[in-house]
N, CA, C, O and the ligand as a Tripos MOL2 file, in Angstrom:
@<TRIPOS>MOLECULE
protein
  265   263    67     0     0
PROTEIN
NO_CHARGES

@<TRIPOS>ATOM
      1 N         -31.4660   24.3880   28.3940 N.3       1 MET1
      2 CA        -30.5760   24.7360   27.2790 C.3       1 MET1
      3 C         -29.1250   24.6110   27.7110 C.2       1 MET1
      4 O         -28.7500   24.9650   28.8280 O.2       1 MET1
      5 N         -28.3590   24.1190   26.8300 N.am      2 ASP2
      6 CA        -26.9400   23.9160   27.1000 C.3       2 ASP2
      7 C         -26.1460   25.0330   26.4370 C.2       2 ASP2
      8 O         -25.8710   25.0180   25.2370 O.2       2 ASP2
      9 N         -25.7970   25.9930   27.2700 N.am      3 GLU3
     10 CA        -25.0880   27.1280   26.6950 C.3       3 GLU3
     11 C         -23.6020   27.0320   26.9670 C.2       3 GLU3
     12 O         -23.1580   26.9540   28.1120 O.2       3 GLU3
     13 N         -22.8610   27.0390   25.9000 N.am      4 GLN4
     14 CA        -21.4070   26.9490   26.0510 C.3       4 GLN4
     15 C         -20.7650   28.2300   25.5750 C.2       4 GLN4
     16 O         -21.1270   28.7870   24.5390 O.2       4 GLN4
     17 N         -19.8140   28.6770   26.3450 N.am      5 GLN5
     18 CA        -19.1010   29.8710   25.9280 C.3       5 GLN5
     19 C         -17.8090   29.4570   25.2450 C.2       5 GLN5
     20 O         -16.8150   29.1100   25.8820 O.2       5 GLN5
     21 N         -17.8670   29.5070   23.9470 N.am      6 THR6
     22 CA        -16.6830   29.1350   23.1920 C.3       6 THR6
     23 C         -15.9770   30.3920   22.6940 C.2       6 THR6
     24 O         -16.5190   31.1580   21.8960 O.2       6 THR6
     25 N         -14.7860   30.5790   23.1720 N.am      7 PRO7
     26 CA        -14.0420   31.7600   22.7140 C.3       7 PRO7
     27 C         -13.6950   31.6470   21.2420 C.2       7 PRO7
     28 O         -13.0020   30.7260   20.8100 O.2       7 PRO7
     29 N         -14.1890   32.5950   20.4980 N.am      8 ARG8
     30 CA        -13.9130   32.5650   19.0620 C.3       8 ARG8
     31 C         -12.8730   33.6100   18.7130 C.2       8 ARG8
     32 O         -12.9440   34.7470   19.1790 O.2       8 ARG8
     33 N         -11.9290   33.2360   17.9110 N.am      9 PRO9
     34 CA        -10.8970   34.2000   17.5070 C.3       9 PRO9
     35 C         -11.4990   35.3190   16.6660 C.2       9 PRO9
     36 O         -12.0310   35.0920   15.5790 O.2       9 PRO9
     37 N         -11.4000   36.5140   17.1930 N.am     10 VAL10
     38 CA        -11.9220   37.6580   16.4600 C.3      10 VAL10
     39 C         -10.7730   38.5850   16.0960 C.2      10 VAL10
     40 O         -10.0160   39.0530   16.9460 O.2      10 VAL10
     41 N         -10.6800   38.8240   14.8220 N.am     11 ARG11
     42 CA         -9.6240   39.7230   14.3830 C.3      11 ARG11
     43 C         -10.0100   41.1620   14.6950 C.2      11 ARG11
     44 O         -11.1260   41.5810   14.3890 O.2      11 ARG11
     45 N          -9.1330   41.9000   15.2810 N.am     12 PRO12
     46 CA         -9.4490   43.2950   15.6380 C.3      12 PRO12
     47 C          -9.7860   44.1120   14.3980 C.2      12 PRO12
     48 O          -9.0620   44.0960   13.4030 O.2      12 PRO12
     49 N         -10.8930   44.8170   14.4840 N.am     13 GLY13
     50 CA        -11.2720   45.6810   13.3720 C.3      13 GLY13
     51 C         -12.1560   44.9870   12.3660 C.2      13 GLY13
     52 O         -12.7990   45.6390   11.5430 O.2      13 GLY13
     53 N         -12.1970   43.6520   12.4240 N.am     14 ALA14
     54 CA        -13.0210   42.9240   11.4660 C.3      14 ALA14
     55 C         -14.3090   42.4660   12.1310 C.2      14 ALA14
     56 O         -14.3090   41.6140   13.0190 O.2      14 ALA14
     57 N         -15.3910   43.0490   11.6800 N.am     15 GLU15
     58 CA        -16.6860   42.6690   12.2350 C.3      15 GLU15
     59 C         -17.3910   41.7730   11.2310 C.2      15 GLU15
     60 O         -17.6700   42.1770   10.1020 O.2      15 GLU15
     61 N         -17.6670   40.5750   11.6530 N.am     16 ASN16
     62 CA        -18.3290   39.6590   10.7300 C.3      16 ASN16
     63 C         -19.8310   39.8770   10.7440 C.2      16 ASN16
     64 O         -20.4480   40.0050   11.8020 O.2      16 ASN16
     65 N         -20.3950   39.9160    9.5750 N.am     17 VAL17
     66 CA        -21.8330   40.0960    9.4800 C.3      17 VAL17
     67 C         -22.4320   38.9440    8.6850 C.2      17 VAL17
     68 O         -21.7940   38.3690    7.8030 O.2      17 VAL17
     69 N         -23.6600   38.6310    9.0210 N.am     18 VAL18
     70 CA        -24.3770   37.5810    8.3100 C.3      18 VAL18
     71 C         -25.6710   38.1680    7.7600 C.2      18 VAL18
     72 O         -26.3930   38.8740    8.4650 O.2      18 VAL18
     73 N         -25.9510   37.8760    6.5270 N.am     19 CYS19
     74 CA        -27.1670   38.3910    5.9150 C.3      19 CYS19
     75 C         -28.3840   37.8200    6.6360 C.2      19 CYS19
     76 O         -28.4880   36.6100    6.8390 O.2      19 CYS19
     77 N         -29.2950   38.6990    7.0150 N.am     20 SER20
     78 CA        -30.4730   38.2620    7.7670 C.3      20 SER20
     79 C         -31.4550   37.5060    6.8830 C.2      20 SER20
     80 O         -32.3800   36.8600    7.3760 O.2      20 SER20
     81 N         -31.2490   37.5920    5.5840 N.am     21 ARG21
     82 CA        -32.2240   36.9870    4.6850 C.3      21 ARG21
     83 C         -31.7420   35.6310    4.1580 C.2      21 ARG21
     84 O         -32.4530   34.6300    4.2460 O.2      21 ARG21
     85 N         -30.5300   35.6170    3.6120 N.am     22 CYS22
     86 CA        -30.0640   34.3760    2.9990 C.3      22 CYS22
     87 C         -28.9710   33.6950    3.8100 C.2      22 CYS22
     88 O         -28.5680   32.5760    3.4930 O.2      22 CYS22
     89 N         -28.4930   34.3550    4.8450 N.am     23 GLY23
     90 CA        -27.5110   33.7270    5.6960 C.3      23 GLY23
     91 C         -26.0870   33.8010    5.1870 C.2      23 GLY23
     92 O         -25.1840   33.1690    5.7340 O.2      23 GLY23
     93 N         -25.9000   34.5650    4.1510 N.am     24 LYS24
     94 CA        -24.5680   34.7360    3.5910 C.3      24 LYS24
     95 C         -23.6860   35.4840    4.5850 C.2      24 LYS24
     96 O         -24.0930   36.4900    5.1670 O.2      24 LYS24
     97 N         -22.4920   34.9810    4.7640 N.am     25 ALA25
     98 CA        -21.5910   35.5980    5.7220 C.3      25 ALA25
     99 C         -20.5200   36.3980    5.0160 C.2      25 ALA25
    100 O         -20.0790   36.0570    3.9180 O.2      25 ALA25
    101 N         -20.1150   37.4620    5.6660 N.am     26 ALA26
    102 CA        -19.0680   38.2930    5.1010 C.3      26 ALA26
    103 C         -18.1250   38.7400    6.1870 C.2      26 ALA26
    104 O         -18.5220   38.9000    7.3410 O.2      26 ALA26
    105 N         -16.8940   38.9380    5.8250 N.am     27 GLU27
    106 CA        -15.9160   39.4200    6.7880 C.3      27 GLU27
    107 C         -15.8850   40.9330    6.7050 C.2      27 GLU27
    108 O         -15.5890   41.5160    5.6610 O.2      27 GLU27
    109 N         -16.1930   41.5470    7.8200 N.am     28 GLY28
    110 CA        -16.3200   42.9930    7.7820 C.3      28 GLY28
    111 C         -17.6650   43.3390    7.1850 C.2      28 GLY28
    112 O         -18.4700   42.4510    6.9040 O.2      28 GLY28
    113 N         -17.9160   44.6050    6.9920 N.am     29 ILE29
    114 CA        -19.1870   45.0170    6.4110 C.3      29 ILE29
    115 C         -18.9310   45.5820    5.0200 C.2      29 ILE29
    116 O         -18.4330   46.6980    4.8740 O.2      29 ILE29
    117 N         -19.2750   44.8040    4.0060 N.am     30 PRO30
    118 CA        -19.0810   45.2760    2.6390 C.3      30 PRO30
    119 C         -19.9010   46.5310    2.3800 C.2      30 PRO30
    120 O         -21.0240   46.6490    2.8700 O.2      30 PRO30
    121 N         -19.3510   47.4720    1.6140 N.am     31 PRO31
    122 CA        -20.0620   48.7270    1.3360 C.3      31 PRO31
    123 C         -21.3670   48.5200    0.5810 C.2      31 PRO31
    124 O         -22.2300   49.3980    0.5700 O.2      31 PRO31
    125 N         -21.5080   47.3630   -0.0460 N.am     32 THR32
    126 CA        -22.7210   47.1100   -0.8160 C.3      32 THR32
    127 C         -23.8400   46.5650    0.0610 C.2      32 THR32
    128 O         -24.9950   46.4960   -0.3580 O.2      32 THR32
    129 N         -23.4890   46.1850    1.2670 N.am     33 TRP33
    130 CA        -24.5060   45.6580    2.1760 C.3      33 TRP33
    131 C         -25.2350   46.8100    2.8420 C.2      33 TRP33
    132 O         -24.6880   47.9010    3.0050 O.2      33 TRP33
    133 N         -26.4830   46.5490    3.2260 N.am     34 ILE34
    134 CA        -27.2070   47.5780    3.9490 C.3      34 ILE34
    135 C         -27.5100   47.0740    5.3510 C.2      34 ILE34
    136 O         -27.6270   45.8730    5.5970 O.2      34 ILE34
    137 N         -27.6320   48.0210    6.2480 N.am     35 CYS35
    138 CA        -27.9220   47.6860    7.6360 C.3      35 CYS35
    139 C         -29.2260   48.3410    8.0390 C.2      35 CYS35
    140 O         -29.4220   49.5390    7.8330 O.2      35 CYS35
    141 N         -30.1040   47.5610    8.6060 N.am     36 SER36
    142 CA        -31.3500   48.1390    9.0980 C.3      36 SER36
    143 C         -31.5200   47.7570   10.5500 C.2      36 SER36
    144 O         -31.2020   46.6370   10.9500 O.2      36 SER36
    145 N         -32.0140   48.6750   11.3250 N.am     37 VAL37
    146 CA        -32.1910   48.4220   12.7510 C.3      37 VAL37
    147 C         -33.6630   48.1770   13.0420 C.2      37 VAL37
    148 O         -34.5140   49.0440   12.8410 O.2      37 VAL37
    149 N         -33.9330   46.9910   13.5130 N.am     38 GLU38
    150 CA        -35.3100   46.6570   13.8690 C.3      38 GLU38
    151 C         -35.3390   46.1380   15.2980 C.2      38 GLU38
    152 O         -34.5980   45.2220   15.6550 O.2      38 GLU38
    153 N         -36.1820   46.7180   16.0890 N.am     39 ASN39
    154 CA        -36.3000   46.3110   17.4920 C.3      39 ASN39
    155 C         -34.9490   46.3200   18.1930 C.2      39 ASN39
    156 O         -34.6030   45.4020   18.9350 O.2      39 ASN39
    157 N         -34.2060   47.3740   17.9370 N.am     40 HIS40
    158 CA        -32.8980   47.5600   18.5700 C.3      40 HIS40
    159 C         -31.9010   46.4820   18.1720 C.2      40 HIS40
    160 O         -30.8590   46.3280   18.8080 O.2      40 HIS40
    161 N         -32.2200   45.7420   17.1280 N.am     41 THR41
    162 CA        -31.2870   44.7250   16.6640 C.3      41 THR41
    163 C         -30.8470   45.0740   15.2480 C.2      41 THR41
    164 O         -31.6600   45.4470   14.4020 O.2      41 THR41
    165 N         -29.5770   44.9470   15.0120 N.am     42 ARG42
    166 CA        -29.0690   45.2670   13.6830 C.3      42 ARG42
    167 C         -29.2440   44.0920   12.7430 C.2      42 ARG42
    168 O         -28.8950   42.9560   13.0660 O.2      42 ARG42
    169 N         -29.7830   44.3810   11.5950 N.am     43 HIS43
    170 CA        -29.9190   43.3600   10.5710 C.3      43 HIS43
    171 C         -29.1320   43.8010    9.3510 C.2      43 HIS43
    172 O         -29.1960   44.9530    8.9230 O.2      43 HIS43
    173 N         -28.4000   42.8640    8.8130 N.am     44 TYR44
    174 CA        -27.6310   43.1760    7.6220 C.3      44 TYR44
    175 C         -28.1880   42.4060    6.4390 C.2      44 TYR44
    176 O         -28.6200   41.2600    6.5650 O.2      44 TYR44
    177 N         -28.1690   43.0550    5.2970 N.am     45 PHE45
    178 CA        -28.6300   42.3960    4.0820 C.3      45 PHE45
    179 C         -27.5490   42.5250    3.0240 C.2      45 PHE45
    180 O         -27.0010   43.6050    2.8030 O.2      45 PHE45
    181 N         -27.2540   41.4140    2.3750 N.am     46 CYS46
    182 CA        -26.2510   41.4490    1.3200 C.3      46 CYS46
    183 C         -26.8090   42.2200    0.1270 C.2      46 CYS46
    184 O         -27.9810   42.5960    0.0950 O.2      46 CYS46
    185 N         -25.9430   42.4400   -0.8380 N.am     47 GLU47
    186 CA        -26.3200   43.2780   -1.9730 C.3      47 GLU47
    187 C         -27.5790   42.7550   -2.6600 C.2      47 GLU47
    188 O         -28.5150   43.5120   -2.9200 O.2      47 GLU47
    189 N         -27.5950   41.4660   -2.9490 N.am     48 GLY48
    190 CA        -28.7290   40.8840   -3.6580 C.3      48 GLY48
    191 C         -30.0040   40.9590   -2.8470 C.2      48 GLY48
    192 O         -31.0650   41.2860   -3.3780 O.2      48 GLY48
    193 N         -29.9050   40.6570   -1.5580 N.am     49 CYS49
    194 CA        -31.0850   40.6690   -0.7000 C.3      49 CYS49
    195 C         -31.5580   42.0940   -0.4620 C.2      49 CYS49
    196 O         -32.7570   42.3480   -0.3410 O.2      49 CYS49
    197 N         -30.6140   43.0160   -0.3980 N.am     50 ALA50
    198 CA        -30.9900   44.4120   -0.2030 C.3      50 ALA50
    199 C         -31.8340   44.8620   -1.3780 C.2      50 ALA50
    200 O         -32.8350   45.5600   -1.2120 O.2      50 ALA50
    201 N         -31.4150   44.4510   -2.5750 N.am     51 ARG51
    202 CA        -32.1460   44.8300   -3.7690 C.3      51 ARG51
    203 C         -33.5430   44.1940   -3.7470 C.2      51 ARG51
    204 O         -34.5460   44.8520   -4.0210 O.2      51 ARG51
    205 N         -33.5800   42.9150   -3.4180 N.am     52 ALA52
    206 CA        -34.8600   42.2000   -3.3600 C.3      52 ALA52
    207 C         -35.7380   42.7990   -2.2730 C.2      52 ALA52
    208 O         -36.9560   42.9070   -2.4130 O.2      52 ALA52
    209 N         -35.0850   43.1800   -1.1920 N.am     53 ASN53
    210 CA        -35.8100   43.7770   -0.0710 C.3      53 ASN53
    211 C         -36.4470   45.0960   -0.4810 C.2      53 ASN53
    212 O         -37.6170   45.3570   -0.2020 O.2      53 ASN53
    213 N         -35.6560   45.9120   -1.1440 N.am     54 LEU54
    214 CA        -36.1630   47.2070   -1.5860 C.3      54 LEU54
    215 C         -37.3290   47.0130   -2.5330 C.2      54 LEU54
    216 O         -38.3300   47.7280   -2.4710 O.2      54 LEU54
    217 N         -37.1820   46.0320   -3.4090 N.am     55 ARG55
    218 CA        -38.2490   45.7840   -4.3600 C.3      55 ARG55
    219 C         -39.5140   45.3360   -3.6240 C.2      55 ARG55
    220 O         -40.6240   45.7430   -3.9650 O.2      55 ARG55
    221 N         -39.3260   44.5010   -2.6210 N.am     56 ALA56
    222 CA        -40.4590   44.0070   -1.8370 C.3      56 ALA56
    223 C         -41.1340   45.1630   -1.1090 C.2      56 ALA56
    224 O         -42.3600   45.2490   -1.0410 O.2      56 ALA56
    225 N         -40.3000   46.0490   -0.5660 N.am     57 ILE57
    226 CA        -40.8370   47.2130    0.1410 C.3      57 ILE57
    227 C         -41.5830   48.1150   -0.8330 C.2      57 ILE57
    228 O         -42.6700   48.6130   -0.5400 O.2      57 ILE57
    229 N         -40.9780   48.3100   -1.9910 N.am     58 GLU58
    230 CA        -41.6090   49.1560   -2.9980 C.3      58 GLU58
    231 C         -42.9430   48.5750   -3.4480 C.2      58 GLU58
    232 O         -43.9410   49.2870   -3.5610 O.2      58 GLU58
    233 N         -42.9440   47.2610   -3.7040 N.am     59 SER59
    234 CA        -44.1870   46.6430   -4.1810 C.3      59 SER59
    235 C         -45.2450   46.6760   -3.0910 C.2      59 SER59
    236 O         -46.4430   46.7710   -3.3620 O.2      59 SER59
    237 N         -44.7680   46.5950   -1.8390 N.am     60 ARG60
    238 CA        -45.7050   46.6500   -0.7350 C.3      60 ARG60
    239 C         -46.3300   48.0550   -0.6790 C.2      60 ARG60
    240 O         -47.5280   48.2140   -0.4460 O.2      60 ARG60
    241 N         -45.4820   49.0580   -0.8970 N.am     61 LEU61
    242 CA        -45.9930   50.4250   -0.9140 C.3      61 LEU61
    243 C         -46.9520   50.6100   -2.0760 C.2      61 LEU61
    244 O         -47.9920   51.2600   -1.9640 O.2      61 LEU61
    245 N         -46.5600   50.0090   -3.2100 N.am     62 ASP62
    246 CA        -47.4100   50.1310   -4.3880 C.3      62 ASP62
    247 C         -48.7870   49.5450   -4.1300 C.2      62 ASP62
    248 O         -49.8080   50.1530   -4.4520 O.2      62 ASP62
    249 N         -48.8000   48.3520   -3.5440 N.am     63 SER63
    250 CA        -50.0840   47.6920   -3.3290 C.3      63 SER63
    251 C         -50.9230   48.4510   -2.2990 C.2      63 SER63
    252 O         -52.1530   48.3820   -2.3030 O.2      63 SER63
    253 N         -50.2240   49.1800   -1.4130 N.am     64 ALA64
    254 CA        -50.9520   49.9450   -0.4160 C.3      64 ALA64
    255 C         -51.6820   51.1180   -1.0540 C.2      64 ALA64
    256 O         -52.6720   51.6280   -0.5300 O.2      64 ALA64
    257 N         -51.1600   51.5250   -2.2000 N.am     65 TRP65
    258 CA        -51.7740   52.6630   -2.8860 C.3      65 TRP65
    259 C         -53.0650   52.2640   -3.5850 C.2      65 TRP65
    260 O         -53.9460   53.0960   -3.8010 O.2      65 TRP65
    261 N         -53.1710   50.9990   -3.9340 N.am     66 TRP66
    262 CA        -54.3550   50.6040   -4.7100 C.3      66 TRP66
    263 C         -55.5450   50.2840   -3.8280 C.2      66 TRP66
    264 O         -56.6120   49.9360   -4.3340 O.2      66 TRP66
    265 ZN        -28.5150   37.8500    1.4370 Zn       67 ZN67
@<TRIPOS>BOND
     1     1     2 1
     2     2     3 1
     3     3     4 2
     4     3     5 am
     5     5     6 1
     6     6     7 1
     7     7     8 2
     8     7     9 am
     9     9    10 1
    10    10    11 1
    11    11    12 2
    12    11    13 am
    13    13    14 1
    14    14    15 1
    15    15    16 2
    16    15    17 am
    17    17    18 1
    18    18    19 1
    19    19    20 2
    20    19    21 am
    21    21    22 1
    22    22    23 1
    23    23    24 2
    24    23    25 am
    25    25    26 1
    26    26    27 1
    27    27    28 2
    28    27    29 am
    29    29    30 1
    30    30    31 1
    31    31    32 2
    32    31    33 am
    33    33    34 1
    34    34    35 1
    35    35    36 2
    36    35    37 am
    37    37    38 1
    38    38    39 1
    39    39    40 2
    40    39    41 am
    41    41    42 1
    42    42    43 1
    43    43    44 2
    44    43    45 am
    45    45    46 1
    46    46    47 1
    47    47    48 2
    48    47    49 am
    49    49    50 1
    50    50    51 1
    51    51    52 2
    52    51    53 am
    53    53    54 1
    54    54    55 1
    55    55    56 2
    56    55    57 am
    57    57    58 1
    58    58    59 1
    59    59    60 2
    60    59    61 am
    61    61    62 1
    62    62    63 1
    63    63    64 2
    64    63    65 am
    65    65    66 1
    66    66    67 1
    67    67    68 2
    68    67    69 am
    69    69    70 1
    70    70    71 1
    71    71    72 2
    72    71    73 am
    73    73    74 1
    74    74    75 1
    75    75    76 2
    76    75    77 am
    77    77    78 1
    78    78    79 1
    79    79    80 2
    80    79    81 am
    81    81    82 1
    82    82    83 1
    83    83    84 2
    84    83    85 am
    85    85    86 1
    86    86    87 1
    87    87    88 2
    88    87    89 am
    89    89    90 1
    90    90    91 1
    91    91    92 2
    92    91    93 am
    93    93    94 1
    94    94    95 1
    95    95    96 2
    96    95    97 am
    97    97    98 1
    98    98    99 1
    99    99   100 2
   100    99   101 am
   101   101   102 1
   102   102   103 1
   103   103   104 2
   104   103   105 am
   105   105   106 1
   106   106   107 1
   107   107   108 2
   108   107   109 am
   109   109   110 1
   110   110   111 1
   111   111   112 2
   112   111   113 am
   113   113   114 1
   114   114   115 1
   115   115   116 2
   116   115   117 am
   117   117   118 1
   118   118   119 1
   119   119   120 2
   120   119   121 am
   121   121   122 1
   122   122   123 1
   123   123   124 2
   124   123   125 am
   125   125   126 1
   126   126   127 1
   127   127   128 2
   128   127   129 am
   129   129   130 1
   130   130   131 1
   131   131   132 2
   132   131   133 am
   133   133   134 1
   134   134   135 1
   135   135   136 2
   136   135   137 am
   137   137   138 1
   138   138   139 1
   139   139   140 2
   140   139   141 am
   141   141   142 1
   142   142   143 1
   143   143   144 2
   144   143   145 am
   145   145   146 1
   146   146   147 1
   147   147   148 2
   148   147   149 am
   149   149   150 1
   150   150   151 1
   151   151   152 2
   152   151   153 am
   153   153   154 1
   154   154   155 1
   155   155   156 2
   156   155   157 am
   157   157   158 1
   158   158   159 1
   159   159   160 2
   160   159   161 am
   161   161   162 1
   162   162   163 1
   163   163   164 2
   164   163   165 am
   165   165   166 1
   166   166   167 1
   167   167   168 2
   168   167   169 am
   169   169   170 1
   170   170   171 1
   171   171   172 2
   172   171   173 am
   173   173   174 1
   174   174   175 1
   175   175   176 2
   176   175   177 am
   177   177   178 1
   178   178   179 1
   179   179   180 2
   180   179   181 am
   181   181   182 1
   182   182   183 1
   183   183   184 2
   184   183   185 am
   185   185   186 1
   186   186   187 1
   187   187   188 2
   188   187   189 am
   189   189   190 1
   190   190   191 1
   191   191   192 2
   192   191   193 am
   193   193   194 1
   194   194   195 1
   195   195   196 2
   196   195   197 am
   197   197   198 1
   198   198   199 1
   199   199   200 2
   200   199   201 am
   201   201   202 1
   202   202   203 1
   203   203   204 2
   204   203   205 am
   205   205   206 1
   206   206   207 1
   207   207   208 2
   208   207   209 am
   209   209   210 1
   210   210   211 1
   211   211   212 2
   212   211   213 am
   213   213   214 1
   214   214   215 1
   215   215   216 2
   216   215   217 am
   217   217   218 1
   218   218   219 1
   219   219   220 2
   220   219   221 am
   221   221   222 1
   222   222   223 1
   223   223   224 2
   224   223   225 am
   225   225   226 1
   226   226   227 1
   227   227   228 2
   228   227   229 am
   229   229   230 1
   230   230   231 1
   231   231   232 2
   232   231   233 am
   233   233   234 1
   234   234   235 1
   235   235   236 2
   236   235   237 am
   237   237   238 1
   238   238   239 1
   239   239   240 2
   240   239   241 am
   241   241   242 1
   242   242   243 1
   243   243   244 2
   244   243   245 am
   245   245   246 1
   246   246   247 1
   247   247   248 2
   248   247   249 am
   249   249   250 1
   250   250   251 1
   251   251   252 2
   252   251   253 am
   253   253   254 1
   254   254   255 1
   255   255   256 2
   256   255   257 am
   257   257   258 1
   258   258   259 1
   259   259   260 2
   260   259   261 am
   261   261   262 1
   262   262   263 1
   263   263   264 2
@<TRIPOS>SUBSTRUCTURE
     1 MET1         2 RESIDUE 1 A MET
     2 ASP2         6 RESIDUE 1 A ASP
     3 GLU3        10 RESIDUE 1 A GLU
     4 GLN4        14 RESIDUE 1 A GLN
     5 GLN5        18 RESIDUE 1 A GLN
     6 THR6        22 RESIDUE 1 A THR
     7 PRO7        26 RESIDUE 1 A PRO
     8 ARG8        30 RESIDUE 1 A ARG
     9 PRO9        34 RESIDUE 1 A PRO
    10 VAL10       38 RESIDUE 1 A VAL
    11 ARG11       42 RESIDUE 1 A ARG
    12 PRO12       46 RESIDUE 1 A PRO
    13 GLY13       50 RESIDUE 1 A GLY
    14 ALA14       54 RESIDUE 1 A ALA
    15 GLU15       58 RESIDUE 1 A GLU
    16 ASN16       62 RESIDUE 1 A ASN
    17 VAL17       66 RESIDUE 1 A VAL
    18 VAL18       70 RESIDUE 1 A VAL
    19 CYS19       74 RESIDUE 1 A CYS
    20 SER20       78 RESIDUE 1 A SER
    21 ARG21       82 RESIDUE 1 A ARG
    22 CYS22       86 RESIDUE 1 A CYS
    23 GLY23       90 RESIDUE 1 A GLY
    24 LYS24       94 RESIDUE 1 A LYS
    25 ALA25       98 RESIDUE 1 A ALA
    26 ALA26      102 RESIDUE 1 A ALA
    27 GLU27      106 RESIDUE 1 A GLU
    28 GLY28      110 RESIDUE 1 A GLY
    29 ILE29      114 RESIDUE 1 A ILE
    30 PRO30      118 RESIDUE 1 A PRO
    31 PRO31      122 RESIDUE 1 A PRO
    32 THR32      126 RESIDUE 1 A THR
    33 TRP33      130 RESIDUE 1 A TRP
    34 ILE34      134 RESIDUE 1 A ILE
    35 CYS35      138 RESIDUE 1 A CYS
    36 SER36      142 RESIDUE 1 A SER
    37 VAL37      146 RESIDUE 1 A VAL
    38 GLU38      150 RESIDUE 1 A GLU
    39 ASN39      154 RESIDUE 1 A ASN
    40 HIS40      158 RESIDUE 1 A HIS
    41 THR41      162 RESIDUE 1 A THR
    42 ARG42      166 RESIDUE 1 A ARG
    43 HIS43      170 RESIDUE 1 A HIS
    44 TYR44      174 RESIDUE 1 A TYR
    45 PHE45      178 RESIDUE 1 A PHE
    46 CYS46      182 RESIDUE 1 A CYS
    47 GLU47      186 RESIDUE 1 A GLU
    48 GLY48      190 RESIDUE 1 A GLY
    49 CYS49      194 RESIDUE 1 A CYS
    50 ALA50      198 RESIDUE 1 A ALA
    51 ARG51      202 RESIDUE 1 A ARG
    52 ALA52      206 RESIDUE 1 A ALA
    53 ASN53      210 RESIDUE 1 A ASN
    54 LEU54      214 RESIDUE 1 A LEU
    55 ARG55      218 RESIDUE 1 A ARG
    56 ALA56      222 RESIDUE 1 A ALA
    57 ILE57      226 RESIDUE 1 A ILE
    58 GLU58      230 RESIDUE 1 A GLU
    59 SER59      234 RESIDUE 1 A SER
    60 ARG60      238 RESIDUE 1 A ARG
    61 LEU61      242 RESIDUE 1 A LEU
    62 ASP62      246 RESIDUE 1 A ASP
    63 SER63      250 RESIDUE 1 A SER
    64 ALA64      254 RESIDUE 1 A ALA
    65 TRP65      258 RESIDUE 1 A TRP
    66 TRP66      262 RESIDUE 1 A TRP
    67 ZN67       265 GROUP 0 **** ****
């Protein structure tokens, strides 16, 4: 593997996050985004994906009941 260390300009205080589901990028962490920690790794979901995610989780719970 060819690993290159490219210094990227990072603005102080601005943490860039990328949606783990759709790949949407955002500057900083929007209040509408949700963060979930899985396997010690932080995953961020944008507003739309968070909603879809919750629905998926809910439906999964629902199906578990039947
Ligand atoms: Zn998304």
